[in-house]
LOTORNU-548568 format. One record per atom (N, C-alpha, C): x, y, z; residue in three letters; residue number from 1; atom name. Coordinates in Angstrom, 2 decimals, decimal comma. Layout:
BEGIN
X/Y/Z/ALA/NUM/CA $
...
END
This chain:
BEGIN
-160,96/25,65/14,00/UNK/1/N $
-160,19/25,24/15,14/UNK/1/CA $
-158,72/25,05/14,73/UNK/1/C $
-157,84/25,63/15,49/UNK/2/N $
-156,41/25,53/15,23/UNK/2/CA $
-155,84/24,40/16,10/UNK/2/C $
-155,11/23,52/15,41/UNK/3/N $
-154,48/22,43/16,13/UNK/3/CA $
-153,03/22,78/16,39/UNK/3/C $
-152,62/22,66/17,62/UNK/4/N $
-151,23/22,91/17,98/UNK/4/CA $
-150,49/21,58/18,01/UNK/4/C $
-149,40/21,55/17,29/UNK/5/N $
-148,59/20,35/17,25/UNK/5/CA $
-147,38/20,57/18,15/UNK/5/C $
-147,18/19,66/19,07/UNK/6/N $
-146,00/19,74/19,91/UNK/6/CA $
-145,09/18,58/19,56/UNK/6/C $
-143,82/18,83/19,69/UNK/7/N $
-142,82/17,82/19,36/UNK/7/CA $
-142,07/17,43/20,62/UNK/7/C $
-141,90/16,15/20,81/UNK/8/N $
-141,13/15,73/21,98/UNK/8/CA $
-139,64/16,02/21,77/UNK/8/C $
-138,92/16,05/22,83/UNK/9/N $
-137,48/16,25/22,69/UNK/9/CA $
-137,09/17,70/22,80/UNK/9/C $
-135,78/17,93/22,72/UNK/10/N $
-135,24/19,27/22,92/UNK/10/CA $
-134,76/19,93/21,65/UNK/10/C $
-134,53/19,19/20,59/UNK/11/N $
-134,00/19,79/19,36/UNK/11/CA $
-132,49/19,81/19,38/UNK/11/C $
-131,88/19,70/18,22/UNK/12/N $
-130,43/19,59/18,12/UNK/12/CA $
-129,70/20,84/18,61/UNK/12/C $
-130,28/22,02/18,40/UNK/13/N $
-129,61/23,23/18,88/UNK/13/CA $
-129,47/23,24/20,40/UNK/13/C $
-130,49/22,77/21,08/UNK/14/N $
-130,45/22,70/22,54/UNK/14/CA $
-129,47/21,62/22,99/UNK/14/C $
-129,53/20,47/22,34/UNK/15/N $
-128,63/19,37/22,69/UNK/15/CA $
-127,17/19,78/22,49/UNK/15/C $
-126,88/20,45/21,38/UNK/16/N $
-125,52/20,92/21,11/UNK/16/CA $
-125,07/21,93/22,15/UNK/16/C $
-125,94/22,87/22,49/UNK/17/N $
-125,59/23,88/23,49/UNK/17/CA $
-125,32/23,23/24,85/UNK/17/C $
-126,12/22,24/25,22/UNK/18/N $
-125,91/21,54/26,49/UNK/18/CA $
-124,58/20,78/26,48/UNK/18/C $
-124,26/20,16/25,37/UNK/19/N $
-122,99/19,44/25,25/UNK/19/CA $
-121,82/20,41/25,39/UNK/19/C $
-121,88/21,51/24,67/UNK/20/N $
-120,78/22,47/24,69/UNK/20/CA $
-120,62/23,15/26,05/UNK/20/C $
-121,71/23,29/26,79/UNK/21/N $
-121,64/23,90/28,12/UNK/21/CA $
-120,79/23,07/29,08/UNK/21/C $
-120,65/21,78/28,80/UNK/22/N $
-119,86/20,88/29,65/UNK/22/CA $
-118,40/20,79/29,23/UNK/22/C $
-118,08/21,28/28,05/UNK/23/N $
-116,74/21,11/27,49/UNK/23/CA $
-115,88/22,35/27,67/UNK/23/C $
-114,60/22,12/27,82/UNK/24/N $
-113,62/23,22/27,73/UNK/24/CA $
-113,02/23,07/26,32/UNK/24/C $
-113,71/23,63/25,33/UNK/25/N $
-113,32/23,45/23,93/UNK/25/CA $
-111,97/24,11/23,68/UNK/25/C $
-111,19/23,50/22,80/UNK/26/N $
-109,86/24,01/22,49/UNK/26/CA $
-109,83/24,62/21,10/UNK/26/C $
-109,13/25,74/20,96/UNK/27/N $
-108,89/26,27/19,62/UNK/27/CA $
-107,75/25,46/19,00/UNK/27/C $
-107,42/25,74/17,77/UNK/28/N $
-106,42/24,94/17,06/UNK/28/CA $
-105,06/24,97/17,75/UNK/28/C $
-104,63/26,14/18,21/UNK/29/N $
-103,34/26,24/18,89/UNK/29/CA $
-103,33/25,44/20,20/UNK/29/C $
-104,42/25,54/20,96/UNK/30/N $
-104,52/24,79/22,21/UNK/30/CA $
-104,56/23,29/21,95/UNK/30/C $
-105,25/22,88/20,90/UNK/31/N $
-105,32/21,45/20,56/UNK/31/CA $
-103,96/20,92/20,17/UNK/31/C $
-103,22/21,71/19,40/UNK/32/N $
-101,87/21,27/19,01/UNK/32/CA $
-100,97/21,14/20,23/UNK/32/C $
-101,05/22,09/21,15/UNK/33/N $
-100,28/22,02/22,38/UNK/33/CA $
-100,69/20,82/23,23/UNK/33/C $
-102,00/20,58/23,33/UNK/34/N $
-102,49/19,44/24,10/UNK/34/CA $
-101,96/18,14/23,52/UNK/34/C $
-101,94/18,03/22,21/UNK/35/N $
-101,41/16,81/21,57/UNK/35/CA $
-99,91/16,67/21,87/UNK/35/C $
-99,19/17,78/21,84/UNK/36/N $
-97,75/17,73/22,14/UNK/36/CA $
-97,51/17,30/23,58/UNK/36/C $
-98,48/17,57/24,45/UNK/37/N $
-98,36/17,21/25,87/UNK/37/CA $
-98,97/15,85/26,18/UNK/37/C $
-99,40/15,11/25,14/UNK/38/N $
-99,87/13,76/25,35/UNK/38/CA $
-101,35/13,49/25,13/UNK/38/C $
-102,13/14,52/24,82/UNK/39/N $
-103,54/14,28/24,53/UNK/39/CA $
-103,67/13,49/23,23/UNK/39/C $
-104,72/12,70/23,14/UNK/40/N $
-104,99/11,92/21,93/UNK/40/CA $
-105,92/12,74/21,04/UNK/40/C $
-105,45/13,09/19,84/UNK/41/N $
-106,30/13,74/18,84/UNK/41/CA $
-107,06/12,65/18,11/UNK/41/C $
-108,39/12,78/18,06/UNK/42/N $
-109,22/11,74/17,47/UNK/42/CA $
-110,07/12,33/16,36/UNK/42/C $
-109,84/11,85/15,15/UNK/43/N $
-110,55/12,28/13,95/UNK/43/CA $
-111,75/11,36/13,76/UNK/43/C $
-112,96/11,92/13,87/UNK/44/N $
-114,17/11,11/13,74/UNK/44/CA $
-114,86/11,29/12,39/UNK/44/C $
-114,20/11,96/11,46/UNK/45/N $
-114,81/12,19/10,14/UNK/45/CA $
-114,85/10,89/9,33/UNK/45/C $
-115,86/10,76/8,48/UNK/46/N $
-115,90/9,60/7,59/UNK/46/CA $
-114,74/9,62/6,60/UNK/46/C $
-114,41/8,46/6,06/UNK/47/N $
-113,29/8,31/5,14/UNK/47/CA $
-113,37/9,28/3,97/UNK/47/C $
-114,55/9,48/3,41/UNK/48/N $
-114,70/10,38/2,26/UNK/48/CA $
-114,31/11,81/2,62/UNK/48/C $
-114,66/12,27/3,80/UNK/49/N $
-114,28/13,62/4,22/UNK/49/CA $
-112,78/13,72/4,44/UNK/49/C $
-112,21/12,72/5,06/UNK/50/N $
-110,76/12,74/5,26/UNK/50/CA $
-110,02/12,76/3,93/UNK/50/C $
-110,50/11,99/2,97/UNK/51/N $
-109,86/11,95/1,65/UNK/51/CA $
-109,97/13,30/0,95/UNK/51/C $
-111,09/13,95/1,09/UNK/52/N $
-111,31/15,23/0,41/UNK/52/CA $
-110,59/16,39/1,10/UNK/52/C $
-110,62/16,41/2,44/UNK/53/N $
-110,12/17,55/3,19/UNK/53/CA $
-108,67/17,41/3,63/UNK/53/C $
-108,23/16,20/3,84/UNK/54/N $
-106,91/15,96/4,39/UNK/54/CA $
-107,01/15,44/5,81/UNK/54/C $
-105,85/15,22/6,42/UNK/55/N $
-105,80/14,67/7,76/UNK/55/CA $
-104,76/15,40/8,60/UNK/55/C $
-104,90/15,28/9,90/UNK/56/N $
-103,90/15,80/10,82/UNK/56/CA $
-102,93/14,66/11,10/UNK/56/C $
-101,66/14,84/10,73/UNK/57/N $
-100,68/13,78/10,98/UNK/57/CA $
-100,64/13,39/12,46/UNK/57/C $
-100,67/12,10/12,72/UNK/58/N $
-100,61/11,61/14,09/UNK/58/CA $
-101,95/11,45/14,77/UNK/58/C $
-103,01/11,99/14,16/UNK/59/N $
-104,34/11,85/14,78/UNK/59/CA $
-104,81/10,40/14,63/UNK/59/C $
-105,52/9,94/15,63/UNK/60/N $
-106,10/8,61/15,62/UNK/60/CA $
-107,44/8,69/14,90/UNK/60/C $
-107,65/7,85/13,91/UNK/61/N $
-108,91/7,85/13,15/UNK/61/CA $
-109,85/6,82/13,77/UNK/61/C $
-110,95/7,30/14,30/UNK/62/N $
-112,00/6,45/14,86/UNK/62/CA $
-113,32/7,03/14,36/UNK/62/C $
-113,97/6,37/13,44/UNK/63/N $
-115,21/6,93/12,93/UNK/63/CA $
-116,26/6,99/14,04/UNK/63/C $
-117,12/7,95/13,93/UNK/64/N $
-118,07/8,30/15,00/UNK/64/CA $
-118,91/7,12/15,48/UNK/64/C $
-119,27/6,23/14,60/UNK/65/N $
-120,20/5,17/14,98/UNK/65/CA $
-119,61/4,14/15,95/UNK/65/C $
-118,31/4,15/16,19/UNK/66/N $
-117,70/3,20/17,14/UNK/66/CA $
-116,93/3,90/18,26/UNK/66/C $
-116,99/5,20/18,33/UNK/67/N $
-116,17/5,97/19,26/UNK/67/CA $
-116,32/5,52/20,71/UNK/67/C $
-117,55/5,42/21,21/UNK/68/N $
-117,75/5,07/22,61/UNK/68/CA $
-117,20/3,69/22,95/UNK/68/C $
-117,35/2,74/22,07/UNK/69/N $
-116,85/1,38/22,31/UNK/69/CA $
-115,33/1,36/22,36/UNK/69/C $
-114,68/2,20/21,58/UNK/70/N $
-113,21/2,22/21,53/UNK/70/CA $
-112,59/2,94/22,72/UNK/70/C $
-113,35/3,84/23,36/UNK/71/N $
-112,78/4,62/24,45/UNK/71/CA $
-113,34/4,29/25,84/UNK/71/C $
-114,35/3,46/25,93/UNK/72/N $
-114,87/3,08/27,25/UNK/72/CA $
-113,92/2,07/27,89/UNK/72/C $
-113,27/2,44/28,99/UNK/73/N $
-112,34/1,50/29,63/UNK/73/CA $
-112,97/0,16/30,01/UNK/73/C $
-114,30/0,12/30,13/UNK/74/N $
-114,99/-1,13/30,49/UNK/74/CA $
-115,31/-2,00/29,28/UNK/74/C $
-115,15/-1,48/28,08/UNK/75/N $
-115,57/-2,18/26,87/UNK/75/CA $
-114,56/-3,23/26,42/UNK/75/C $
-115,07/-4,36/26,00/UNK/76/N $
-114,21/-5,39/25,42/UNK/76/CA $
-113,63/-4,94/24,08/UNK/76/C $
-114,24/-3,94/23,47/UNK/77/N $
-113,80/-3,44/22,16/UNK/77/CA $
-112,95/-2,18/22,28/UNK/77/C $
-112,49/-1,86/23,48/UNK/78/N $
-111,73/-0,63/23,67/UNK/78/CA $
-110,33/-0,75/23,06/UNK/78/C $
-109,78/0,42/22,77/UNK/79/N $
-108,38/0,50/22,33/UNK/79/CA $
-107,47/0,30/23,54/UNK/79/C $
-106,25/-0,16/23,29/UNK/80/N $
-105,29/-0,35/24,38/UNK/80/CA $
-105,04/0,94/25,15/UNK/80/C $
-105,02/2,08/24,47/UNK/81/N $
-104,75/3,35/25,15/UNK/81/CA $
-105,91/3,81/26,02/UNK/81/C $
-107,08/3,27/25,81/UNK/82/N $
-108,29/3,70/26,54/UNK/82/CA $
-108,45/2,87/27,81/UNK/82/C $
-107,46/2,92/28,66/UNK/83/N $
-107,46/2,09/29,85/UNK/83/CA $
-107,68/2,89/31,14/UNK/83/C $
-108,03/4,18/30,99/UNK/84/N $
-108,24/5,00/32,17/UNK/84/CA $
-109,21/6,14/31,86/UNK/84/C $
-109,83/6,65/32,90/UNK/85/N $
-110,84/7,68/32,75/UNK/85/CA $
-110,27/9,09/32,68/UNK/85/C $
-108,99/9,27/33,01/UNK/86/N $
-108,40/10,60/32,94/UNK/86/CA $
-107,60/10,81/31,65/UNK/86/C $
-107,82/9,96/30,66/UNK/87/N $
-107,15/10,09/29,37/UNK/87/CA $
-107,59/11,39/28,70/UNK/87/C $
-106,64/12,26/28,35/UNK/88/N $
-107,03/13,49/27,64/UNK/88/CA $
-107,29/13,18/26,16/UNK/88/C $
-108,50/13,44/25,73/UNK/89/N $
-108,93/13,15/24,37/UNK/89/CA $
-109,48/14,43/23,75/UNK/89/C $
-109,00/14,76/22,55/UNK/90/N $
-109,50/15,92/21,81/UNK/90/CA $
-110,10/15,40/20,51/UNK/90/C $
-111,40/15,42/20,43/UNK/91/N $
-112,12/14,91/19,27/UNK/91/CA $
-112,29/16,04/18,25/UNK/91/C $
-112,18/15,69/16,97/UNK/92/N $
-112,49/16,69/15,95/UNK/92/CA $
-113,22/16,06/14,79/UNK/92/C $
-114,03/16,90/14,16/UNK/93/N $
-114,73/16,54/12,93/UNK/93/CA $
-114,35/17,60/11,91/UNK/93/C $
-115,19/17,86/10,96/UNK/94/N $
-114,86/18,83/9,93/UNK/94/CA $
-114,94/20,27/10,43/UNK/94/C $
-116,05/20,61/11,10/UNK/95/N $
-116,26/22,00/11,51/UNK/95/CA $
-116,52/22,18/13,00/UNK/95/C $
-116,59/21,10/13,77/UNK/96/N $
-116,73/21,24/15,22/UNK/96/CA $
-118,12/21,12/15,77/UNK/96/C $
-119,03/20,50/15,05/UNK/97/N $
-120,38/20,29/15,57/UNK/97/CA $
-120,53/18,87/16,10/UNK/97/C $
-120,32/17,90/15,25/UNK/98/N $
-120,42/16,50/15,65/UNK/98/CA $
-119,42/16,18/16,75/UNK/98/C $
-118,25/16,79/16,68/UNK/99/N $
-117,22/16,53/17,70/UNK/99/CA $
-117,66/16,98/19,08/UNK/99/C $
-118,45/18,03/19,18/UNK/100/N $
-118,94/18,47/20,49/UNK/100/CA $
-119,86/17,40/21,09/UNK/100/C $
-120,74/16,85/20,27/UNK/101/N $
-121,64/15,80/20,74/UNK/101/CA $
-120,84/14,55/21,12/UNK/101/C $
-119,83/14,23/20,33/UNK/102/N $
-119,01/13,04/20,58/UNK/102/CA $
-118,20/13,21/21,87/UNK/102/C $
-117,61/14,37/22,09/UNK/103/N $
-116,84/14,61/23,31/UNK/103/CA $
-117,74/14,53/24,54/UNK/103/C $
-118,95/15,07/24,44/UNK/104/N $
-119,90/14,99/25,55/UNK/104/CA $
-120,27/13,53/25,83/UNK/104/C $
-120,40/12,73/24,78/UNK/105/N $
-120,69/11,30/24,96/UNK/105/CA $
-119,54/10,60/25,68/UNK/105/C $
-118,30/10,97/25,36/UNK/106/N $
-117,16/10,41/26,07/UNK/106/CA $
-117,16/10,83/27,54/UNK/106/C $
-117,54/12,07/27,80/UNK/107/N $
-117,66/12,50/29,19/UNK/107/CA $
-118,74/11,70/29,92/UNK/107/C $
-119,83/11,39/29,22/UNK/108/N $
-120,88/10,57/29,82/UNK/108/CA $
-120,37/9,20/30,22/UNK/108/C $
-119,35/8,70/29,51/UNK/109/N $
-118,74/7,41/29,85/UNK/109/CA $
-117,79/7,52/31,04/UNK/109/C $
-117,46/8,76/31,42/UNK/110/N $
-116,55/8,98/32,55/UNK/110/CA $
-115,21/9,57/32,16/UNK/110/C $
-114,96/9,76/30,87/UNK/111/N $
-113,69/10,36/30,42/UNK/111/CA $
-113,79/11,87/30,61/UNK/111/C $
-113,53/12,31/31,83/UNK/112/N $
-113,80/13,69/32,21/UNK/112/CA $
-112,90/14,71/31,53/UNK/112/C $
-111,81/14,28/30,91/UNK/113/N $
-110,92/15,22/30,21/UNK/113/CA $
-111,19/15,28/28,71/UNK/113/C $
-112,23/14,61/28,25/UNK/114/N $
-112,57/14,64/26,82/UNK/114/CA $
-113,11/16,02/26,45/UNK/114/C $
-112,72/16,48/25,28/UNK/115/N $
-113,20/17,75/24,76/UNK/115/CA $
-113,12/17,70/23,24/UNK/115/C $
-113,33/18,85/22,60/UNK/116/N $
-113,23/18,87/21,14/UNK/116/CA $
-112,51/20,10/20,64/UNK/116/C $
-112,18/20,05/19,36/UNK/117/N $
-111,49/21,13/18,67/UNK/117/CA $
-112,53/22,08/18,10/UNK/117/C $
-112,58/23,27/18,66/UNK/118/N $
-113,53/24,29/18,22/UNK/118/CA $
-113,22/24,68/16,77/UNK/118/C $
-114,15/24,46/15,88/UNK/119/N $
-113,95/24,77/14,47/UNK/119/CA $
-113,46/23,58/13,66/UNK/119/C $
-113,13/22,49/14,35/UNK/120/N $
-112,76/21,24/13,70/UNK/120/CA $
-111,52/21,31/12,83/UNK/120/C $
-111,45/20,37/11,90/UNK/121/N $
-110,31/20,27/10,99/UNK/121/CA $
-110,09/21,58/10,23/UNK/121/C $
-111,17/22,23/9,85/UNK/122/N $
-111,04/23,49/9,09/UNK/122/CA $
-110,29/24,54/9,90/UNK/122/C $
-110,56/24,62/11,21/UNK/123/N $
-109,87/25,59/12,06/UNK/123/CA $
-108,39/25,23/12,18/UNK/123/C $
-108,10/23,93/12,30/UNK/124/N $
-106,71/23,46/12,40/UNK/124/CA $
-105,95/23,88/11,15/UNK/124/C $
-106,54/23,61/10,00/UNK/125/N $
-105,89/23,92/8,73/UNK/125/CA $
-105,74/25,43/8,55/UNK/125/C $
-106,76/26,19/8,90/UNK/126/N $
-106,72/27,65/8,77/UNK/126/CA $
-105,64/28,25/9,67/UNK/126/C $
-105,34/27,60/10,78/UNK/127/N $
-104,31/28,08/11,69/UNK/127/CA $
-102,91/27,79/11,17/UNK/127/C $
-102,82/27,06/10,05/UNK/128/N $
-101,53/26,76/9,46/UNK/128/CA $
-100,82/25,57/10,07/UNK/128/C $
-101,55/24,77/10,83/UNK/129/N $
-100,95/23,59/11,44/UNK/129/CA $
-100,83/22,47/10,40/UNK/129/C $
-99,95/21,51/10,63/UNK/130/N $
-99,67/20,47/9,63/UNK/130/CA $
-100,91/19,65/9,25/UNK/130/C $
-101,05/19,44/7,95/UNK/131/N $
-102,07/18,55/7,40/UNK/131/CA $
-101,43/17,72/6,30/UNK/131/C $
-102,04/16,60/6,02/UNK/132/N $
-101,55/15,78/4,91/UNK/132/CA $
-102,73/15,35/4,06/UNK/132/C $
-102,44/15,09/2,80/UNK/133/N $
-103,48/14,61/1,88/UNK/133/CA $
-104,51/15,64/1,54/UNK/133/C $
-105,67/15,15/1,14/UNK/134/N $
-106,75/16,03/0,71/UNK/134/CA $
-106,69/16,25/-0,78/UNK/134/C $
-107,79/16,71/-1,30/UNK/135/N $
-107,91/16,97/-2,73/UNK/135/CA $
-107,56/18,42/-3,00/UNK/135/C $
-106,65/18,68/-3,88/UNK/136/N $
-106,26/20,03/-4,25/UNK/136/CA $
-107,14/20,49/-5,41/UNK/136/C $
-107,72/21,68/-5,25/UNK/137/N $
-108,55/22,22/-6,32/UNK/137/CA $
-107,89/23,47/-6,89/UNK/137/C $
-108,17/23,77/-8,15/UNK/138/N $
-107,61/24,97/-8,77/UNK/138/CA $
-108,13/26,19/-8,04/UNK/138/C $
-107,24/27,09/-7,75/UNK/139/N $
-107,64/28,32/-7,07/UNK/139/CA $
-107,85/28,13/-5,58/UNK/139/C $
-107,73/26,91/-5,08/UNK/140/N $
-107,99/26,68/-3,66/UNK/140/CA $
-106,79/26,19/-3,01/UNK/140/C $
END
């Protein structure tokens, strides 16, 4: 007798696809323009990744585990800038996976202009946009 095992839930690939279907993701050039026009760039990478890879000058660092509390206009723990639901927010991580889930979570809170940087910090850096810090390796 063969036993079929079923798993509850949708799986991360489905969840990611559903999140991205709701977002108008920005490439590096679009994200830079959005920031110049007043969007808040939000770096959700952990400190170790930021130290190793570098940072985008002017980006707001909010680690992923507190993002919703900092941007929910109803939260007592919100940032001063998070006082409205039409705040343009561009979230980024290292490669653009976690940031898609995070931006969708912000949309779930009502921040309808939240989105993410397609390709993450790596795409920003590859586009030749300003970065600071990071670990320099030989040949890299």
